[in-house]
N, C-alpha and C positions, 0 to 999 in steps of 0.2 A: 526480435523476440520480445523485448521489453515493451516496445510500442504496442504490439498485439495484446499483451497482457493488460496494459493500461486501457486500451480500447474495450477489452472485455469487461473490466471493472466499471468503466464509465457507462457502458451500455446496460449493464446490470442495474446500476444505481438509477439510471434514467428510466428504465423499464418499470422499476418499483416506485418511481417518483420520489426518490430519496434526495433531500437537499444535501449538497456537498460543495466543498470548496477544494478544487485541485491545487496543490502546491507544487511549483516548479522547483525541482532540485538540481536541474541542469544549469540554471542561470542564477541560482540563489544559494550561496554557500551556507547561510544560516539555516535555510530549510533542510539542506542536505545533512548538516551536522545534527539538527534536531531529530530528524528521522533516524539516523544512525545511533544516536544516544538513547532513543526512546523505544526501540525494538527490544523486547526482553532478551536477555542473554541466551536463554534456552531456545529461542526462535531464530537466532542468527545462524547463518551458514558457517561452515568450518573455518572459512577465512575471516569471519567476524564482521564482514561488511554486507549488510542486507541490500538487496536490489529492489528497485521499485517494480510494481506498485506495492506499497505498504499502506494498510488501512487503519485509520485512527478515528475515534469518536471523541473529539476534543483531545484530552490528554490520554485517553484509554486506548491501548493497542487492541485492535480487532483481528489482525492477521494480515496475511498477504494472499494473493490469489492462489499461490502454491499451497500454502498451509490451510487456508480456510476451506477450500473445496466448495464454497458456497454456490458457485455458478452451476455446478452439476446437480445441486439439490433443488433448483428452481426451474 
């Protein structure tokens, strides 16, 4: 399920020719902790641990595929 959501996000960004840098949170603990710490509290699930994909523009949180709903708008 996560892999499919990640593929959806990547496909969407590539279709719009948006430059992006994917960060691996499976193999990089620093990336995982950064993601968890930078998702706003009100956007975290009830267990407090956000799942990928989470989308950021530099330091600004843009959302996740679940919350943003952006794929359905384009």
